[in-house]
N, C-alpha and C positions, 0 to 999 in steps of 0.2 A: 504493500500500500504506500502511496506517496506521502512525503513529509508535508507538514504545514509550512508553506513558504512565508517569507516576510510579507508579501503582498496579500496572501490569504489571511494572515494573522491580523493585518490592519483592516481587512474587509470584515473579519469577524468582530473586531472591536467596533466598527461602524454599525454593524447590524444590531449590536447590543447597547449602543450608545444611549438609547432612550429608556433603558432598563436600569435596575440597581446592580446588575451583574458587573463584576470587575474582571477585566481581561489583562493578564500579565504575560509579556513575551520576553524572549532573550534580550531584546533591545532595551528593556527597562532596567534602570539602575539597581533595583532591589530584587531582580529576578532570581539570582542565585540563592539569596537568603530565603526568599519566599518558597521556592521550590524545594530547598533543602529541608524545610520543616515537614515535608510530606514523605520523606524516606523513599524515594523512587529508585534507589539502587544505582545512582549515578547516571541514569538515563536523562537526556535533555529533552524536555517537552517543548513542542512548538508553541504551546500556549497553555497557561493555567487560567481556568475560568472559575471564579467563585460565584456560584449562583445563589439566588435567594428565593426563587419561586419555581413552581412546576413549569410554568410557561417558559421561563428562561432555560430550563433544562431541555425542554422541547426544541427551542430555537437552536441550541448548540448541537443536539443530536441530529437534527434535520440538516444542519450545515455540514457536519462531519460525514453523514451518509451521502449527501449530494456530491461532495468532493472526494469521497473515498479516503478520508483521513482517519487513522487509527484513533480510537476513543478509549479513554480510561476513566473509570468512575472511582472517585475517592470519597469514601464515607466518613462518618464521624471519627471513629477510632483508628481505622486502618484501611488501605486500599481493598476494594471488594474483590478484585481479580487481578493478580499480578501478571497473569499470562497475557493480559491486554496491553501491558506496557510496551511502547515502541518509540524509538527515536523520532522526534518531530511530530509526535501525536498530540492530541488535545486532552488535557487532564481536566476533568470536571470535578470540582470540589463541592461537596454538599455540606461542609462543616458549618455554614451559616444558616442552614435549614435544620435547626435543632429544637424546635418547639415541641412540647409534649403536653397534651391536654387530657384530663381524666374526667369522666362523667360518672359520679358515684351512683346515680339513679339507674343507669343502664349497665353499670359495671363494665364499661369499655374505656379503653385508652387509645388515643390517636397520637402517633409520633411521626415527625417528619424524617426524611431520609438521612439527615446528618446527625440525628440524636443517637447518643450511645446508650448502651444498656444501663450505665450508671445514671444517665438522665432519666430514663424510664423508671428505674428502681426508686430513685429519689422522689419523683412525682407521685408514684403509686403509694409509697410508704407514707408520704405526707398526709394522705387521706385514709390510711389504714388498709391499703390493698397491696397485692403483689401479683406478678405475672411471670414467674420464672426468672432466673438470673444467669446470664452467660457472659462471663468476664471478657472484656476487650472487644466485644462485638458491636456492630453498628446496624441500625435497622435497614439501611440500604443494602446490606449484605443479606438478602433474603435467604440465601442458603444457610446462613448462620442460625436463623430462626428454626431451621429444620435439623440442626445438629443436636447432640446429646447435651442436655442441661446439666449444670454442676450444682445448682442451688438445691436446698433441701426440699423445696416444693416440687422439683423436677420429677422426683420419684412418683408423685401422685398425679400430676397433670402432664406427664411425659415431657414434651419439649414445647417451646413457644409456638411452633407451627400448629400444635393441637388447639391452640387458643386464637389462632389467626382468623379474623373475620373478613377483612377486605384489604386490598392493596391498590393504591393509585400508582399507575405505571406509565412511563414514557416508553413507547415502542420504538423499534428501529427506524421507522419512517417519521418519527417526531410526534405522532398522534398520542393523545392522552386518553387512557381508559381506566376504568375501575373494574377489578376482578374480585369476585366473591362467590359464595355458594349459590347465588341467584343471578349474577351477572358474569358473562364470559366465564362460565364454569370450567371449560376446558383449559383456559389460560390459568385460572385459579389453581387447578390441580397441578399444572406444570410448574407454577411458581413454588409450590410446596415441595416439588421434587428437585428442581434445578433452577432456582430463581435468577441466578446470575446470567443465565443464558438467554433470557427473554426480555430484558429491559431494565430501566432505572426506576427503582421503587422510591417515590418521593413522599409517600405517606402510607403508613401501615396501621391498621386498627386491630387491637387485640382485645380479647376478653380478659378481665382481671378478677381476682378473688380476694375475699377478706383475708387479711394477714393472720396467720396462726403461729404460735410458738412451736419450735422444733419438738416433735414427739406428741403434739396434740393431734387427736384424730380429726379428720375432716369428713363430712358426709360423702359417701360414695355414690356412684350413679353415672348415667350417661352424660358426657360432656357436651352433647349437642351436635349439630351438623358440622361443626368445625373439627371434630375429632378425626384423626387420620387412622385408618385401618392399616394393618400390616400389609406390605406388598407381597402378593402371592406369586406373581409371575413377572420377574424382573425383565425378562426378555421381551415380553409383550408390552410392558410399560416403557421400555427403552424405545421400542418401535413407535409407540404412540408419541413419546417425547420428540423423536426425530421428525415426525410428521408435523407436529405443532411448531417445531423450530423452523422448518421450511416455510410454514405459513406466516409466522410472526417476525422472523428474522432471516429472510431468504439470502441476504448478502453477507451474513455473518458479522454484523456490526458488534454484537456482544460475544461473550465467551462461548466456545464450542462446548457441546455436551461432553465430549471426551475430556476436555480440560477441567470442566466442573467436576466430573467423576473422579479425576485424579486428585484434585484439591480436597474433595470430600473424603477420600480414602486416607489422606495423611493424618 
């Protein structure tokens, strides 16, 4: 894939000039310092874009796809997929999108893509709730929500993906969709299996639970439609994922399923 040229970088800056997004390029005096904070392994990005809204993410993704520029998404705590790092690519940082809102009445929590699990845990605990704890993860790393939890609650409610209610996602063509158990259900299923491969999650809504002390029993029962059943036929599921990948990301803007599987296995 081609690098982001100086001309393209200036063009991207111009396209985002009317937004609150900040575009930093190698020609800017503080480029080295700003990019160094992201731990990109010495790779020089063609541009670093700090986004603040889903619409801004959409603009950048659409621009990268149009010009076939490598795209790398940096979430709150760490990059969501290091396999996407490429010299001269565009790095989209979600770190300024870190709002977390909890609704005690509905027992739901909405977190922007740059929020860390520490942000989520703090907001939930402030109202006496919890929703699994995964050190070092970021909500934009949807795959992390499907990993094995390490908090004491994880043994009861499995992993965060079991409590996932909906995801606002920017697709490879820049379109913005919401996937849930009632909207774009095929994509919602795919996100729970290999989220990195299908888009940029800019908002995730979880179910939360009243906080209990370690050792205290919690009522058992069905966790509802968000609960994920065990995968019975991985070959069949992988085939289904590949078909969905071709539908939602035909040009491979985001991580390949093979790379996501490799990262998951580590």
